[in-house]
Each structure stands twice: as C-alpha cells, then as structure tokens.
C-alpha positions in Angstrom: 12.6 12.7 -8.1 8.4 11.2 -6.9 8.7 7.5 -7.3 5.4 5.1 -7.4 5.2 2.9 -4.3 3.6 -0.3 -4.0 3.7 -3.2 -2.0 1.4 -6.2 -1.7 0.4 -6.4 2.2 -3.0 -8.2 4.4 -6.1 -6.0 3.5 -5.2 -2.9 4.6 -8.8 -2.2 6.4 -7.3 -5.0 8.8 -4.1 -4.2 10.1 -2.9 -3.1 13.1 -1.0 0.5 12.4 1.4 0.4 15.5 2.9 -2.8 14.5 3.1 -2.9 10.4 6.5 -2.5 9.2 4.6 -2.0 5.7 2.1 0.9 7.0 5.4 2.5 9.0 7.0 2.4 5.2 4.2 3.8 3.5 4.0 6.8 6.2 7.1 7.6 5.3 7.5 7.2 1.5 4.2 9.2 1.9 5.7 12.2 3.7 8.1 12.2 0.8 5.1 12.7 -1.5 5.5 9.5 -3.4 2.4 7.9 -4.9 1.2 5.3 -3.1 -0.5 2.2 -4.5 -1.1 -1.4 -2.2 -2.4 -5.1 -2.9 -3.3 -8.3 -1.7 -1.8 -11.3 -2.7 -5.1 -12.9 -4.6 -4.0 -10.0 -6.8 -0.4 -10.9 -7.9 -1.3 -13.0 -11.5 1.5 -14.2 -13.7 0.2 -14.7 -17.7 2.7 -15.1 -20.7 5.4 -15.2 -18.1 5.1 -12.2 -17.3 4.1 -10.9 -12.9 0.9 -8.3 -12.2 -1.2 -7.3 -10.0 -3.6 -5.3 -9.7 -3.4 -1.9 -7.2 -5.7 1.0 -5.9 -4.0 3.8 -5.2 -3.8 5.1 -1.1 -3.7 8.2 0.8 -2.9 6.9 4.3 -2.9 9.0 8.0 -1.4 7.9 11.6 -5.1 7.7 13.4 -6.2 4.5 14.7 -9.0 3.5 12.6 -8.6 5.9 10.0 -5.4 5.3 8.8 -6.2 5.1 5.1 -8.8 5.8 2.1 -8.8 5.6 -1.3 -8.0 8.0 -3.9 
C-alpha cells in the first residue's frame, strides 16, 4: 500500500543528512515508493479546532549538497 508521508522538520536545505533521523526515515519511505512531503513548524496552524499545514512535495537523494528537490 502506497502512503502519503508528511513530516515536520527543520528547513531541509540546512539539515546534516548524515545525522538527521528524519532524513533517514524519509529515504526509507521513498525507497518503499511512498509519496513524501514536509513542512516546517511555521507552516503549522490551528483554525476552528482543526490542524493544518502547508506541505511541500519532496524527492530525496542520498548525496550531500544535492539531497533534495521539490517535486
């Protein structure tokens, strides 16, 4: 079953891919062909008792300096 995986994390352009557990989890989810998205804490909101986040689709690469690009 293909999932849609969204995670809250620091800005992806600034992470250390060798020590970031969220990046490792996302790489594995991508390997399993799940759709990826992420958002930063400032994109999370509560309105009318419901939680919303502005997410960005994501594709990863296990290569420092070129480790992501938006879909």
